[in-house]
N, C-alpha and C positions, 0 to 999 in steps of 0.2 A: 742677246746671241752669243754662241761660244764661237771660237777661234777656230779653225777646222788647223790641225797642224799637217795631217797628213801626207804625205809629201806627194802621191800618185796628183793630190787634189789642188798645193803648192805650183807644181806646175806645170798639170794643167787649165790653170787660172793665168798662165803669162799669156795664151794663146791668145784669148779673148785684147786681156791685154793692149797683146801686139798687132792685132786683128784693127780693134779699136783706136788705136795714134795712126794708122795708118790712113782711117779711112775720117776720123777729124783731115788726118793734113790734108787728102787726097781734098777733098768735102773744100776745106778752103780758099785751095791754089786755084784753083774749075767754080766757087761761090756756089756751090751746088746748099743747100741747108739741112737737105734730106739726110746726107751723108757726115756734115757733123752731127745731127739728133745722134739717128743710130752709130757712131762713131764713138758721141757718151755714153751711150745705154751699155754697148759692149765692151767701155773701158769700170760702169761701176756696177754689173752685175753680178758679174764673181761676190763681191763683198758679200750678197743677197746669198744665194745657196749655202746648202750646207754637205755637197754631198755631188759624189760627180759624178754621178746618174743628172744629176737635179743642173747643173754644169753644164755636160751638153746640153742633156733639153730642150734649154732656156737657150744657149746661143746657134742650132738648129733653129731652131722656130724664131731666134731673132732679125739671121740668118733668107730665110723663106718670106718672114715680111720683106727686108729691105727689097729682097729680087721680088717680090709683087707687088713693094709702093714704085718700082724701075720700073716696070715690067707696065705698067697704071699709066706712065710717064713721069709722077711727080720726079 
């Protein structure tokens, strides 16, 4: 895997890392495993995306999955 040094990608990859950190802290405080799980996914997935488009698409997909899981009562 090639390291992506594009400034836009580097800046945008900070956003899911921050969201992941907040979800992990919130999930630990409220003892909600689904938040901790998605927090870990948000923190890790930028390492595996190579373009800004994929970074955004995967982030939106994870957000939709989290919203749906919470709507279903997890």
